[in-house]
C-alpha positions as CSV (number, residue, x, y, z in Angstrom):
1,M,192.5,-17.3,272.5
2,L,193.4,-20.4,274.4
3,I,190.7,-22.9,273.7
4,L,191.0,-26.6,274.4
5,S,191.1,-28.9,271.3
6,A,187.6,-30.1,272.1
7,M,186.4,-26.6,271.6
8,K,188.4,-25.9,268.5
9,S,186.2,-28.6,266.8
10,H,183.3,-26.2,267.2
11,H,181.0,-29.1,268.1
12,I,177.9,-27.5,269.7
13,A,176.3,-29.3,272.6
14,S,172.7,-30.1,272.1
15,C,170.5,-27.3,273.4
16,S,167.5,-25.3,272.2
17,G,169.8,-22.7,270.6
18,T,170.5,-20.9,267.4
19,S,173.3,-21.7,264.9
20,P,176.0,-19.0,264.6
21,L,174.9,-18.2,261.0
22,D,171.2,-17.9,261.9
23,Y,172.0,-15.8,264.9
24,R,174.0,-13.3,262.8
25,R,171.1,-13.1,260.4
26,I,168.7,-12.4,263.3
27,E,171.1,-9.9,264.8
28,R,171.2,-7.9,261.6
29,A,167.4,-7.9,261.3
30,I,166.9,-6.8,264.9
31,G,169.3,-3.8,264.2
32,F,167.3,-3.0,261.1
33,M,163.9,-3.2,262.8
34,D,165.1,-1.2,265.8
35,E,166.2,1.6,263.6
36,R,163.3,1.5,261.1
37,F,160.3,0.4,263.1
38,L,158.5,3.7,262.7
39,E,158.4,3.1,259.0
40,Q,157.0,-0.4,259.6
41,P,159.1,-2.0,256.8
42,S,157.7,-5.0,255.0
43,L,158.7,-8.6,255.7
44,A,160.6,-8.5,252.4
45,E,162.7,-5.5,253.5
46,V,163.5,-7.0,256.9
47,A,164.4,-10.3,255.3
48,K,166.7,-8.6,252.9
49,S,168.6,-7.0,255.7
50,A,169.2,-10.5,257.1
51,G,170.2,-11.8,253.7
52,V,167.5,-14.5,253.5
53,A,164.2,-15.1,251.6
54,P,161.1,-13.7,253.3
55,H,159.4,-17.0,254.0
56,H,162.5,-18.5,255.4
57,F,163.2,-15.4,257.6
58,A,159.6,-15.4,258.9
59,R,159.9,-19.0,260.1
60,M,163.3,-18.4,261.5
61,F,162.3,-15.3,263.5
62,R,159.1,-16.9,264.9
63,R,161.1,-20.0,265.9
64,W,163.6,-17.7,267.7
65,A,161.3,-15.1,269.1
66,G,158.0,-16.8,269.6
67,I,156.3,-13.9,267.6
68,S,156.3,-12.6,264.1
69,P,158.5,-9.8,262.9
70,K,155.4,-7.7,262.3
71,Q,154.2,-8.2,266.0
72,F,157.7,-7.2,267.2
73,M,157.7,-4.0,265.2
74,Q,154.1,-3.1,266.2
75,R,155.1,-3.4,269.8
76,L,158.1,-1.0,269.3
77,A,155.8,1.5,267.5
78,L,153.2,1.3,270.2
79,E,155.8,1.9,272.9
80,A,157.2,4.9,270.9
81,A,153.7,6.4,270.6
82,R,153.1,6.3,274.4
83,S,156.5,7.0,275.7
84,S,158.3,10.3,276.0
85,L,161.8,9.3,275.1
86,G,164.8,11.5,275.7
87,R,167.6,12.0,273.2
88,G,169.6,8.8,272.8
89,E,167.1,6.6,274.7
90,S,166.2,3.4,272.9
91,V,162.5,2.6,272.4
92,L,163.5,-1.0,272.8
93,Q,164.4,-0.3,276.4
94,A,161.1,1.3,277.1
95,A,159.2,-1.5,275.5
96,L,161.3,-4.1,277.4
97,N,160.6,-2.4,280.7
98,A,156.9,-2.2,280.0
99,G,156.8,-5.9,279.0
100,L,158.8,-7.3,281.9
101,S,157.0,-5.3,284.5
102,G,153.6,-6.7,283.4
103,P,151.9,-10.0,283.9
104,G,154.1,-11.6,281.2
105,R,157.4,-11.0,283.0
106,L,160.0,-13.3,281.6
107,H,162.5,-14.2,284.3
108,D,161.6,-17.0,286.6
109,L,165.1,-18.4,287.1
110,F,166.3,-18.4,290.7
111,V,170.0,-17.4,290.7
112,T,172.3,-17.3,293.8
113,L,175.8,-16.0,293.9
114,E,178.6,-17.1,296.1
115,A,182.0,-15.3,296.1
116,V,185.3,-17.1,295.9
117,T,187.2,-16.6,299.1
118,P,190.7,-15.0,299.0
119,G,192.3,-18.3,300.0
120,E,190.5,-20.2,297.2
121,Y,191.5,-17.6,294.7
122,K,195.1,-17.7,295.9
123,A,195.2,-21.4,295.3
124,R,194.5,-20.7,291.6
125,G,192.4,-23.8,291.3
126,R,194.7,-26.5,292.8
127,G,192.5,-29.6,293.3
128,L,189.6,-28.0,291.4
129,T,188.0,-29.5,288.4
130,I,186.3,-27.2,285.9
131,R,184.0,-28.8,283.3
132,H,183.3,-26.7,280.3
133,G,181.7,-26.8,276.9
134,T,180.6,-24.8,273.9
135,V,176.8,-24.7,273.5
136,A,174.2,-23.3,271.2
137,T,172.1,-20.5,272.7
138,P,169.5,-18.1,271.3
139,F,172.5,-15.7,270.8
140,G,174.9,-18.0,269.0
141,S,177.7,-20.1,270.5
142,A,178.7,-19.7,274.2
143,V,181.2,-21.2,276.5
144,I,179.9,-22.4,279.9
145,A,182.3,-23.4,282.7
146,L,181.1,-25.3,285.8
147,T,182.6,-26.2,289.1
148,G,181.3,-28.2,292.0
149,R,180.4,-25.0,293.7
150,G,178.5,-23.5,290.8
151,I,178.7,-21.8,287.4
152,G,181.9,-19.9,287.0
153,F,181.8,-18.6,283.5
154,V,179.3,-17.9,280.7
155,G,180.6,-16.0,277.6
156,F,179.6,-15.6,274.0
157,E,181.7,-16.2,270.9
158,V,182.2,-12.9,269.1
159,S,184.1,-14.5,266.2
160,R,185.3,-18.0,265.5
161,G,187.1,-19.3,268.6
162,D,187.1,-15.8,270.3
163,V,185.1,-15.7,273.6
164,P,186.0,-12.5,275.5
165,G,187.0,-13.3,279.1
166,W,187.6,-17.0,278.6
167,T,191.4,-16.7,278.5
168,D,191.4,-14.5,281.6
169,Y,189.2,-17.0,283.4
170,R,191.5,-19.9,282.5
171,Q,194.5,-17.9,283.6
172,A,192.8,-17.0,286.9
173,W,192.3,-20.8,287.5
174,R,195.5,-21.9,285.8
175,D,196.2,-24.8,288.2
176,A,192.7,-26.3,287.9
177,S,191.9,-29.4,285.9
178,F,189.9,-28.2,282.8
179,V,187.8,-31.1,281.5
180,A,185.6,-30.8,278.3
181,D,182.1,-31.8,279.2
182,E,179.6,-30.5,276.6
183,P,176.6,-32.5,277.8
184,A,176.9,-30.9,281.3
185,A,177.3,-27.4,279.7
186,G,174.4,-28.2,277.4
187,A,172.1,-29.2,280.3
188,V,172.9,-25.9,282.0
189,A,172.2,-23.9,278.8
190,A,168.8,-25.8,278.5
191,R,167.9,-24.7,282.0
192,I,168.9,-21.1,281.4
193,W,167.2,-20.6,278.0
194,G,164.1,-22.7,278.5
195,A,164.6,-26.1,276.8
196,G,165.1,-27.9,280.0
197,S,162.6,-28.6,282.7
198,R,162.3,-25.8,285.3
199,T,162.9,-26.8,289.0
200,D,162.9,-24.9,292.3
201,E,166.6,-25.6,292.6
202,P,168.6,-22.4,292.1
203,L,171.3,-21.9,289.5
204,R,174.3,-21.3,291.7
205,L,177.1,-19.0,290.6
206,W,180.6,-19.2,292.1
207,V,182.5,-16.1,291.0
208,H,185.8,-14.3,291.8
209,G,186.1,-10.6,292.0
210,S,186.9,-7.7,294.3
211,N,184.5,-6.9,297.2
212,F,183.2,-3.9,295.1
213,Q,182.7,-6.0,292.0
214,I,180.8,-8.6,294.0
215,Q,178.6,-5.9,295.5
216,V,177.8,-4.6,292.0
217,W,177.0,-8.1,290.6
218,Q,174.7,-8.8,293.6
219,A,173.0,-5.5,293.0
220,L,172.4,-6.5,289.3
221,L,170.8,-9.8,290.4
222,R,168.5,-7.9,292.7
223,S,167.5,-4.9,290.6
224,A,168.3,-5.6,286.9
225,R,166.7,-8.9,286.2
226,D,163.3,-7.5,285.2
227,L,164.1,-3.9,284.3
228,T,166.9,-1.9,282.7
229,V,169.1,0.2,285.0
230,N,172.0,2.6,284.6
231,Y,175.3,2.9,286.4
232,S,174.1,5.6,288.7
233,D,171.1,3.5,289.7
234,I,173.4,0.7,290.8
235,A,175.8,3.1,292.5
236,R,173.0,4.4,294.6
237,G,171.7,0.9,295.3
238,I,174.9,-0.1,296.9
239,G,175.3,3.1,298.9
240,R,178.0,4.5,296.7
241,P,176.2,7.3,294.8
242,S,179.5,8.9,293.5
243,A,180.9,5.6,292.2
244,A,179.0,5.3,288.9
245,R,182.3,5.2,286.9
246,A,183.6,2.4,289.1
247,V,180.3,0.6,288.7
248,G,180.8,0.7,285.0
249,G,184.2,-1.1,285.4
250,A,182.7,-3.7,287.6
251,V,179.8,-4.3,285.1
252,G,182.4,-4.7,282.3
253,A,184.3,-7.3,284.4
254,N,181.4,-9.6,284.8
255,H,182.3,-13.1,283.5
256,V,178.9,-14.7,283.8
257,A,176.9,-13.3,280.9
258,W,173.1,-13.3,281.0
259,L,172.7,-14.8,284.5
260,I,174.4,-11.7,286.0
261,P,172.3,-9.4,283.7
262,C,174.9,-6.8,282.7
263,H,173.1,-6.6,279.3
264,H,170.3,-4.7,281.2
265,V,172.7,-1.8,282.1
266,L,172.3,1.3,280.0
267,R,173.9,4.7,279.8
268,A,172.3,7.5,281.8
269,S,170.8,8.8,278.5
270,G,169.0,5.5,278.0
271,A,171.3,4.5,275.1
272,L,172.5,0.9,274.9
273,G,176.1,1.6,275.7
274,G,178.8,-1.0,275.4
275,Y,178.8,-4.8,276.1
276,R,181.7,-7.2,276.5
277,W,180.3,-9.6,274.0
278,G,179.2,-7.0,271.5
279,V,176.7,-4.2,271.6
280,E,174.7,-5.8,268.7
281,R,174.4,-9.0,270.8
282,K,173.2,-6.8,273.7
283,R,170.5,-5.3,271.5
284,T,169.5,-8.8,270.3
285,M,169.3,-10.1,273.8
286,L,166.9,-7.4,274.8
287,A,164.8,-7.9,271.7
288,W,164.5,-11.7,272.5
289,E,163.4,-10.8,276.1
290,L,160.9,-8.4,274.7
291,S,159.5,-10.9,272.2
292,R,159.2,-13.6,274.9
293,S,157.4,-11.2,277.2
294,I,155.0,-10.3,274.4
295,S,154.4,-13.9,273.7
296,A,153.9,-14.8,277.4
297,G,151.5,-11.9,277.9
298,A,149.4,-12.6,274.8
């Protein structure tokens, strides 16, 4: 993975985020709770799955989620009791949809998308400055890249120094000037994940892709911010009902994680499906959103 020397140092820009180690602990615990919530495991059992002491895990989880592990599992159990779930459907998805469609809906970010023109893409970034940095987020470390036109890349680190999509992004803009600017990336992360002050100014995205990909990403911004969807839903939404497979390819090509909410796209069965930055991270993102919606609606 081609990462500038400033990123190799693994300095994390200041942001209300989670350290990579704590994030992995939470990720393991979320997986355990999602699979075992009907048994309502004890705090000690959940903490053991994360590899930490119970009192430490309880504090860490509440700091991350805004609610206790017990509250989280109770919500999953409640949703399972009142939902008729098909084979393979995740109760986490049903609970998330119920939470985000209620008065405690989570997302109040205003995101706009502008497509790179063919001429701009052909220039491969000549005369363009791209500022970037590695930042702490609720889901571990992420790389954010910014241009004067808007955010061009958000991607999560899946292993030390490996951020899927980052090399491709740099190659696409190979003639641009890449400048390490972790404070700027950290300020954007703070706006996205809640540590910064909210404003009416939109978060602008400036992305390159085929006409079809742009259509799919715009559809995600319209329909998937507050609910989960599947590929067929998106295909119908863009007037291409037979293009569900192609929609899957466009979703997988997204290079602005979270803001273009491809983590809200499920398989037709309701199962989680894949995710460019790891299916366990996808599960954890949805759990974080559910926890925040519960906290907001309390």
